[in-house]
C-alpha positions as CSV (number, residue, x, y, z in Angstrom):
1,M,44.5,-33.2,94.7
2,I,41.7,-36.1,94.3
3,R,40.5,-37.3,91.4
4,V,36.7,-38.1,91.1
5,L,35.0,-39.8,88.6
6,V,30.9,-39.1,88.7
7,A,28.6,-41.8,87.5
8,D,25.2,-41.4,87.2
9,D,22.5,-42.0,84.6
10,H,20.6,-38.4,85.3
11,Q,22.3,-35.3,83.7
12,L,21.0,-33.1,85.8
13,V,22.6,-35.1,89.1
14,R,26.3,-35.2,87.3
15,A,25.9,-31.9,86.7
16,G,24.9,-30.8,90.5
17,V,27.9,-33.2,91.5
18,R,30.3,-31.5,89.9
19,T,29.6,-28.3,90.8
20,L,29.5,-29.4,94.1
21,L,32.9,-31.3,93.7
22,D,34.5,-28.5,91.4
23,A,33.9,-26.1,94.3
24,E,36.5,-27.6,96.6
25,D,40.1,-26.7,95.8
26,D,41.7,-30.2,96.6
27,I,38.6,-31.9,94.4
28,T,38.7,-31.8,90.3
29,V,36.3,-34.5,88.0
30,V,38.1,-36.1,85.6
31,A,34.8,-37.5,84.2
32,E,31.2,-38.3,84.0
33,A,29.3,-41.6,82.8
34,R,25.9,-42.6,82.2
35,D,26.0,-46.0,83.3
36,G,28.6,-48.7,85.0
37,A,29.4,-49.4,81.4
38,E,30.9,-46.0,80.7
39,A,32.0,-45.9,84.0
40,I,34.1,-48.5,84.0
41,E,35.7,-47.5,80.1
42,S,36.0,-44.0,82.1
43,A,37.5,-45.1,84.8
44,V,40.3,-47.4,82.9
45,G,41.1,-44.0,80.7
46,T,41.2,-41.1,83.7
47,E,42.1,-44.1,86.9
48,P,40.2,-41.7,89.1
49,D,41.2,-41.6,93.2
50,A,37.4,-42.0,93.7
51,V,34.2,-43.4,92.1
52,L,30.7,-41.7,92.7
53,M,28.1,-43.9,91.2
54,D,24.2,-43.9,91.7
55,L,23.4,-47.8,93.1
56,S,20.3,-47.9,90.6
57,M,21.4,-47.6,86.6
58,P,19.9,-49.0,83.2
59,G,22.1,-51.9,82.3
60,V,25.1,-52.4,84.5
61,D,24.4,-50.3,87.8
62,G,26.6,-49.4,90.7
63,V,26.2,-52.2,92.7
64,E,27.7,-54.4,89.6
């Protein structure tokens, strides 16, 4: 099972990506984040295998 964290500042995008990933048998979304800082905090707590992150977000972005 691949554990994924989805980070995007747009809730609709996060929901759409989650829906697509949840349709796969071998992928589970373990957390969602609204910005990079929240993604870091969530990653520490959930230890995902992969992070799908928007590169352009307010505050801490995906590039940082």
